[in-house]
C-alpha positions as CSV (number, residue, x, y, z in Angstrom):
1,M,-18.4,17.1,-16.9
2,R,-15.4,15.1,-17.8
3,E,-16.3,11.6,-19.1
4,T,-12.8,10.4,-17.9
5,F,-12.6,8.6,-14.6
6,I,-10.2,9.9,-11.9
7,A,-8.7,6.9,-10.0
8,I,-7.5,7.9,-6.5
9,V,-5.3,5.1,-5.3
10,N,-4.3,4.7,-1.7
11,P,-1.0,2.8,-1.9
12,A,-1.1,1.9,1.8
13,A,-4.6,0.2,1.5
14,G,-4.6,-3.7,2.4
15,G,-1.3,-3.4,4.2
16,G,0.4,-2.3,1.0
17,R,-1.5,-4.6,-1.3
18,S,-3.1,-1.7,-3.2
19,A,0.4,-0.4,-4.4
20,K,1.2,-3.7,-5.8
21,L,-2.0,-4.5,-7.5
22,A,-3.4,-1.1,-8.6
23,G,-1.3,-0.9,-11.8
24,V,-2.5,-4.2,-13.1
25,A,-6.1,-3.5,-12.2
26,L,-6.1,-0.1,-13.9
27,S,-4.5,-1.7,-17.0
28,R,-7.4,-4.2,-17.2
29,L,-10.0,-1.3,-17.2
30,K,-8.0,0.8,-19.7
31,A,-7.7,-2.3,-22.1
32,A,-11.5,-2.5,-21.8
33,G,-11.8,1.0,-23.1
34,L,-12.2,3.1,-20.0
35,R,-10.4,6.5,-20.0
36,I,-8.8,6.9,-16.6
37,D,-6.6,9.4,-15.2
38,V,-4.6,8.3,-12.0
39,I,-3.3,10.0,-8.9
40,A,-2.0,8.4,-5.7
41,S,-2.8,9.6,-2.1
42,S,0.2,10.1,0.3
43,G,-1.3,9.9,3.7
44,P,-4.7,10.0,5.8
45,G,-7.0,12.7,4.6
46,H,-5.2,13.3,1.3
47,A,-7.6,11.3,-0.9
48,S,-10.3,13.8,0.3
49,E,-8.2,16.7,-0.7
50,L,-7.6,15.1,-4.2
51,A,-11.3,14.3,-4.7
52,N,-12.3,17.8,-3.9
53,E,-9.8,19.2,-6.3
54,A,-10.8,16.8,-9.0
55,Y,-14.4,17.8,-8.7
56,L,-13.5,21.3,-9.1
57,Q,-11.6,20.4,-12.2
58,G,-14.8,18.9,-13.7
59,Y,-14.3,15.2,-12.9
60,R,-17.8,13.5,-11.9
61,R,-16.6,9.8,-12.3
62,F,-14.3,8.6,-9.4
63,L,-12.5,5.3,-8.8
64,A,-11.6,4.4,-5.3
65,G,-8.4,2.3,-5.2
66,G,-8.2,0.7,-1.8
67,G,-10.7,-0.2,0.7
68,D,-13.7,1.3,2.6
69,G,-11.5,4.0,4.0
70,T,-10.4,5.2,0.6
71,A,-14.0,5.4,-0.6
72,H,-15.1,7.2,2.5
73,E,-12.3,9.8,2.0
74,I,-13.3,10.4,-1.7
75,I,-17.0,10.7,-0.8
76,N,-16.3,13.3,2.0
77,G,-13.9,15.3,-0.3
78,I,-16.7,15.6,-2.9
79,F,-19.7,16.1,-0.7
80,S,-18.3,18.2,2.2
81,R,-18.1,21.2,-0.3
82,G,-21.9,21.5,-0.1
83,P,-24.6,20.6,-2.7
84,V,-23.0,18.8,-5.6
85,G,-24.4,17.3,-8.9
86,K,-24.7,13.7,-9.5
87,V,-21.5,11.8,-9.2
88,E,-20.4,8.2,-10.0
89,L,-18.1,6.0,-7.9
90,G,-16.5,2.8,-9.0
91,F,-14.2,0.5,-7.0
92,L,-10.7,-1.1,-7.3
93,P,-11.3,-3.2,-4.1
94,L,-7.7,-3.6,-3.0
95,G,-8.0,-2.8,0.7
96,T,-8.7,-4.8,3.8
97,G,-12.5,-4.6,4.3
98,N,-14.4,-3.7,1.2
99,S,-17.7,-4.1,3.2
100,F,-19.8,-2.1,0.8
101,L,-19.3,-4.3,-2.2
102,R,-20.3,-7.4,-0.2
103,D,-23.9,-6.3,-0.4
104,F,-23.7,-7.0,-4.2
105,A,-21.3,-9.7,-4.8
106,H,-18.6,-11.9,-3.2
107,G,-16.2,-12.6,-6.0
108,G,-13.6,-10.2,-5.1
109,A,-12.5,-7.5,-7.7
110,D,-14.0,-9.2,-10.8
111,P,-17.7,-8.1,-10.3
112,S,-16.5,-4.6,-9.7
113,F,-14.4,-4.5,-12.8
114,E,-17.3,-6.0,-14.8
115,A,-19.7,-3.4,-13.7
116,L,-17.2,-0.7,-14.7
117,K,-16.6,-2.3,-18.2
118,I,-20.3,-2.6,-19.0
119,G,-21.4,0.6,-17.3
120,R,-23.7,-1.1,-14.8
121,K,-24.6,1.3,-11.9
122,R,-27.3,2.1,-9.4
123,G,-28.3,5.0,-7.2
124,V,-27.4,4.6,-3.7
125,D,-28.1,6.5,-0.5
126,L,-25.5,8.3,1.8
127,L,-25.7,9.0,5.5
128,R,-24.9,12.6,6.6
129,L,-23.8,13.2,10.2
130,R,-23.8,16.7,11.6
131,H,-21.5,17.1,14.6
132,A,-20.4,19.9,16.7
133,G,-17.3,20.4,14.5
134,G,-18.7,19.9,11.1
135,T,-20.3,17.2,8.8
136,L,-19.3,13.7,7.9
137,Y,-20.7,11.4,5.0
138,S,-20.9,7.7,5.2
139,L,-21.5,5.0,2.5
140,N,-21.6,2.0,4.8
141,L,-22.5,2.7,8.4
142,L,-22.1,4.8,11.5
143,S,-22.0,3.2,15.0
144,V,-21.2,3.9,18.6
145,G,-20.6,1.7,21.7
146,F,-18.9,-1.7,21.4
147,T,-18.6,-1.7,17.6
148,A,-16.7,1.7,17.7
149,D,-14.6,0.5,20.6
150,V,-13.5,-2.6,18.7
151,G,-12.8,-0.4,15.6
152,A,-10.7,1.9,17.7
153,I,-8.5,-0.8,19.2
154,T,-8.3,-2.8,15.8
155,N,-7.0,0.5,13.9
156,R,-4.6,1.2,16.7
157,M,-3.1,-2.2,17.4
158,F,-4.2,-4.9,14.9
159,K,-5.1,-3.5,11.6
160,P,-2.1,-5.2,9.9
161,F,-3.8,-8.6,10.7
162,G,-6.8,-8.0,8.4
163,H,-10.0,-9.8,9.4
164,L,-8.2,-11.6,12.2
165,G,-7.1,-8.3,13.6
166,Y,-10.9,-7.2,14.0
167,L,-11.6,-10.5,15.8
168,L,-8.7,-9.8,18.2
169,G,-10.3,-6.3,18.8
170,V,-13.6,-8.0,19.5
171,F,-12.1,-10.3,22.3
172,V,-10.2,-7.5,23.9
173,K,-13.3,-5.4,24.1
174,V,-15.3,-8.3,25.4
175,A,-12.9,-8.3,28.4
176,Q,-13.2,-4.5,28.8
177,L,-16.9,-4.5,28.2
178,K,-18.9,-1.3,28.7
179,R,-22.6,-0.9,28.5
180,R,-23.7,2.8,28.5
181,P,-26.6,5.0,27.2
182,F,-26.4,7.3,24.1
183,K,-29.2,9.7,24.3
184,M,-31.1,9.8,21.0
185,R,-34.4,9.6,19.2
186,C,-35.6,8.7,15.7
187,D,-37.8,10.5,13.2
188,D,-40.8,11.9,14.9
189,E,-40.3,10.3,18.3
190,K,-41.0,12.8,21.1
191,Q,-39.2,10.8,23.9
192,W,-35.5,10.5,24.2
193,D,-34.1,6.9,24.5
194,E,-31.5,6.8,27.3
195,R,-31.4,3.0,27.8
196,R,-28.0,1.4,28.4
197,C,-26.8,-0.6,25.4
198,L,-24.0,-2.6,24.0
199,F,-24.0,-0.7,20.6
200,L,-26.1,1.4,18.3
201,A,-25.5,1.0,14.5
202,F,-27.0,3.0,11.7
203,N,-26.4,1.1,8.5
204,N,-26.7,1.9,4.9
205,T,-25.3,-1.6,3.9
206,K,-25.4,-4.9,5.5
207,F,-21.7,-5.6,6.4
208,T,-19.1,-4.2,8.5
209,G,-15.5,-5.3,9.2
210,G,-15.6,-7.2,5.8
211,T,-17.6,-10.2,7.0
212,M,-19.8,-9.1,9.9
213,L,-23.5,-9.2,8.9
214,I,-24.7,-6.4,11.3
215,A,-27.7,-5.2,9.4
216,P,-29.1,-8.2,7.3
217,N,-32.2,-6.1,6.2
218,A,-30.2,-3.0,5.1
219,D,-30.8,-1.8,1.5
220,P,-28.5,1.1,0.2
221,S,-31.2,2.2,-2.2
222,D,-34.3,2.3,-0.2
223,G,-34.1,5.8,1.3
224,L,-33.8,4.4,4.9
225,M,-31.0,3.6,7.3
226,E,-31.2,0.5,9.1
227,Y,-31.0,1.1,12.9
228,V,-29.8,-1.9,14.9
229,R,-29.7,-1.6,18.7
230,W,-28.2,-4.1,21.2
231,G,-29.2,-3.9,24.8
232,P,-26.9,-4.4,27.7
233,I,-25.9,-8.1,27.2
234,G,-23.3,-9.6,29.6
235,R,-19.8,-11.0,28.7
236,L,-21.0,-14.6,28.6
237,G,-24.0,-13.9,26.5
238,L,-22.0,-11.7,24.1
239,I,-19.4,-14.5,23.6
240,R,-22.2,-16.8,22.8
241,M,-23.8,-14.4,20.4
242,L,-20.6,-13.5,18.5
243,P,-20.8,-16.1,15.9
244,R,-24.3,-14.9,15.1
245,L,-22.9,-11.5,14.0
246,Y,-21.4,-13.3,10.9
247,D,-24.7,-14.7,9.7
248,G,-27.1,-12.0,10.7
249,T,-29.2,-14.1,13.1
250,H,-28.0,-11.8,16.1
251,I,-31.0,-9.6,15.4
252,E,-33.3,-12.5,16.5
253,H,-31.9,-12.2,20.0
254,P,-34.4,-10.7,22.6
255,L,-32.0,-7.8,23.5
256,A,-31.7,-6.8,19.7
257,E,-33.9,-4.3,17.9
258,R,-34.0,-3.2,14.3
259,R,-36.0,-0.8,12.1
260,G,-35.7,1.5,9.2
261,V,-35.5,5.2,9.9
262,R,-34.7,8.4,8.2
263,R,-33.4,10.8,10.8
264,V,-31.7,10.4,14.2
265,E,-31.2,13.3,16.8
266,F,-28.5,13.0,19.4
267,A,-28.3,14.7,22.8
268,L,-25.0,13.3,24.2
269,D,-22.9,14.7,27.0
270,G,-20.0,15.3,24.8
271,P,-17.7,13.8,22.0
272,V,-17.6,9.9,21.7
273,D,-15.8,7.4,19.6
274,V,-17.7,6.7,16.3
275,M,-17.1,4.2,13.7
276,V,-17.8,5.6,10.2
277,D,-17.1,3.3,7.4
278,G,-14.4,1.4,9.3
279,E,-12.6,4.7,10.4
280,I,-12.8,5.9,14.0
281,V,-13.5,9.6,14.8
282,T,-14.2,11.3,18.1
283,V,-17.0,13.8,17.6
284,D,-20.0,15.3,19.4
285,C,-22.9,14.0,17.3
286,K,-26.0,16.2,16.6
287,E,-27.9,14.7,13.8
288,L,-27.8,11.8,11.4
289,E,-30.0,11.7,8.2
290,I,-30.2,9.7,5.0
291,L,-29.7,11.3,1.6
292,P,-31.7,9.1,-0.8
293,G,-30.1,8.4,-4.2
294,A,-27.2,10.8,-3.5
295,M,-24.8,9.1,-6.0
296,D,-24.4,6.4,-8.6
297,V,-22.2,3.4,-7.8
298,Y,-20.8,0.8,-10.2
299,V,-21.8,-2.5,-8.8
């Protein structure tokens, strides 16, 4: 195992902000005594290829230079190869969302840099989704329904606007509101849940979209995913509820449900849009499970 970190930097993250700031951030860490090799990704999916190759070369300490999407690619590049030994992940939070880090600190990049400098880390869980075409891993959350619909249109049309873009996506999808069933069951349940809903979210961490507190009770180290379900609310009720998504009180609404689960089984009619760590994929979901303490993260 190499003691050196491999920093995989996405220059496009944060609307190009990562390309401008990564050099200074890495210099700060090197000045603090960290040994870091650096490589840049060149497009979607490339960070996964680089992480896979780095693992084969003996790297076990990774730095994600970008946002949640960069970390997502790195994790999938490592874990998609099958069983792996313990790996470590630190952050250069230079992207748009950086939702994962908000569970631990709200001071921008400085708390992340401090954790790396002093070697402060903790074991965290991962989510593993098995779908008809393969396997995906998630550090933050996986969701279907309204949240994925918003993510899809935001990525397609509004991503350059950052948090404002996500809000624009919310209002577009309120106007185009869909409430539909996603046939699933959790843990040892015998009956399938086929109720219509606004969204289903399976959360390893509290935040999504950078600031939306979808799962205020989530704990990334408790061996459980926080399952949040919203029933078929109407447009007016949803508009009234939207501000509550930012302080977590939305789960007090009569149409909201939440609980900790370990495994989810799906029986969908076919592929659906799924939001995974802020990225949108269209897959036929089969099984979602928690992998307790799968990796160490510097936070």
